[in-house]
C-alpha positions, 0 to 999 in steps of 0.5 A: 373458452374466450374467458379462459383465453382472456385469463391466460392473456392477463396472466401472460401480461402479468408475467411479462410485466414481472419479467420486465421488472426482474430484468430491470432489477438485474440490470441495476445489479449488473451496473452496480457490480460493474462499478464495484469491479472498477473500484476494486480494480483501481484499489488493487492497482493502488495496493500494488503501487503501495507495495512497490513503494513500501519495498523501495522505502524498506530498501532505502531504510536498510541502506540508511541504517547501514550508513549510520552503522558505518558512520558510528564505527568511523566516529568511534575510531576517530574518538579513539584516535583523538583520545590517543592523540590527546595522550601523546600531546599530554605525554609530550607536554608533560616533560617540557613543563618539568 
């Protein structure tokens, strides 16, 4: 009976040792996961910031493209006016040379 009791105690000690090892491994895994969660949270915040910044840059690009189109239209109109003024000056100068 004592021998059986001793064997049971040894098995219990062995089981306790294994449980402590498993507990340590689980705690390490929990710490790893907490660290990963922290990194993921930071990365998520950075992605959100980049998303907002990208939206702002797209809006600025759209405004710049619109300004460029407006400037090109004004430039075209000015070139037409210059061409018309050159024709007028040419017509005015032609009779005076004759």
